[in-house]
C-alpha positions, 0 to 999 in steps of 0.5 A: 578511451580514458575514463574520468576518475571523478565521473566514476566516483560520482557514478559509484556514489549515486549507485550506492545512494540508490541502493541504500534508498531502496533498502530503506524503502523496503524496510519501511514498508515491512515495518508498517503494521501487519497487513494480514487480518488481526482479530480482537479477543471477541473475534471482531476484525481490527482496523489497521491503525496506519492503513492510510500509509498503505498503497492507495489502490482506487476510488469509486463513486456510487459503486454499491448495491445498497442505495443508502450506502452514502446516506440520505440516498446519496451515492457513496464515495470510496477509497481502497488501500492495500498493504505494501507487501501485498501490493509488491506480491501483486506486482510480482505475480499478477494476483493477490496473495491469499489473506490480502486485506483491503481497507475500504473507506466509505464517505457519504 
């Protein structure tokens, strides 16, 4: 059976495009701000400025032991984000790496 040279060329181009896209995606993920904890000179934990570009993990409603977490007695709504490298580690190993930082947004 003879292969169509045009189809072979198209397949090679598609494969190369997929490899380039995958590499670009990995570089973008690693170029975001450090997903490890960063502290100010006074010892306070710094919020990552680009955490909204991180991996969205989950949301919750009323999942707090503090009844006033949402303000005015209303339950809080939360979103959880984690850095791309930490999420990749979790997918590969089934557990979170030491010093993984999660960002928890709380809305009232």
